[in-house]
Each structure stands twice: as structure tokens, then as C-alpha cells.
C-alpha positions in Angstrom: -11.0 13.8 21.9 -9.9 10.1 21.9 -11.4 9.6 18.4 -9.3 12.5 17.1 -6.1 10.8 18.3 -7.2 7.4 17.2 -8.1 8.7 13.7 -4.8 10.5 13.5 -2.9 7.3 14.3 -4.9 5.2 11.9 -4.3 7.7 9.1 -0.6 7.5 9.8 -0.8 3.7 9.6 -2.6 3.9 6.3 0.0 6.3 4.9 2.8 3.9 6.0 1.0 1.0 4.4 0.8 3.0 1.1 4.5 3.7 1.4 5.3 0.1 2.1 3.3 -1.0 -0.9 5.2 1.5 -3.1 8.5 -0.1 -1.8 7.1 -3.6 -2.5 6.2 -2.5 -6.1 9.7 -1.1 -6.6 11.4 -4.2 -5.3 9.1 -6.4 -7.5 9.9 -4.4 -10.5 13.6 -4.9 -9.8 13.0 -8.6 -9.5 11.2 -8.7 -12.8 14.2 -6.9 -14.5 16.5 -9.6 -13.2 14.4 -12.3 -14.9 15.9 -15.2 -13.0 13.2 -17.6 -14.1 9.5 -17.6 -15.2 8.0 -18.6 -11.8 10.0 -15.9 -10.1 8.9 -13.2 -12.6 5.3 -14.4 -12.2 5.5 -14.1 -8.5 6.8 -10.5 -8.8 4.1 -9.6 -11.2 1.4 -10.9 -8.9 3.0 -9.2 -6.0 2.8 -5.9 -7.8 -0.9 -6.4 -8.5 -1.6 -7.3 -4.9 0.4 -4.3 -3.5 -1.5 -2.0 -5.8 -4.8 -3.3 -4.5 -3.7 -2.9 -0.9 -2.4 0.6 -1.6 -5.7 1.7 -3.2 -7.7 0.3 -0.3 -5.7 2.3 2.2 -6.0 5.4 0.0 -9.8 4.9 -0.2 -10.0 4.6 3.5 -8.1 7.8 4.0 -10.5 9.6 1.7 -13.3 8.2 3.8 -11.7 9.5 6.9 -11.2 12.9 5.5 -14.8 13.1 4.2 -16.0 12.4 7.7 -13.7 15.0 9.3 -11.4 12.4 10.8 -8.1 14.0 10.1 
């Protein structure tokens, strides 16, 4: 029974990570639109790439949990 509760909690954590990544992407897109200076824009662009990678990793882990019946 403990694994059921643990997997439920880790699934919630992964969903929160996905949500936070989406917020980071939105903020970075706003930063790009401001175009303060090239280094700042480059940082925001890199941040978007990294947030997308993290988001996809958490989503893949959720799929793995579901396929193993851990939901």
C-alpha cells in the first residue's frame, strides 16, 4: 500500500514540475519579447530549451508510471 501512496505523490510532483516548466517557458517568452539586450534574449532562449527538456522528462516518467500501474 505504501508504494501506491508514494507513486501518487511522485506523480503529483511530476505534474507540478511540468506546470512550473510551462510557467518558466511563458516567462522566458515574455523576456524575449522585451529584447533588452542580446545576452538576455539568449539566456531566455536557452531557458526555454532546458525547461522543455525537463518537462518532457517528467512527462515520460509519468507515462512509465502509468504503464506499470503506478497511478
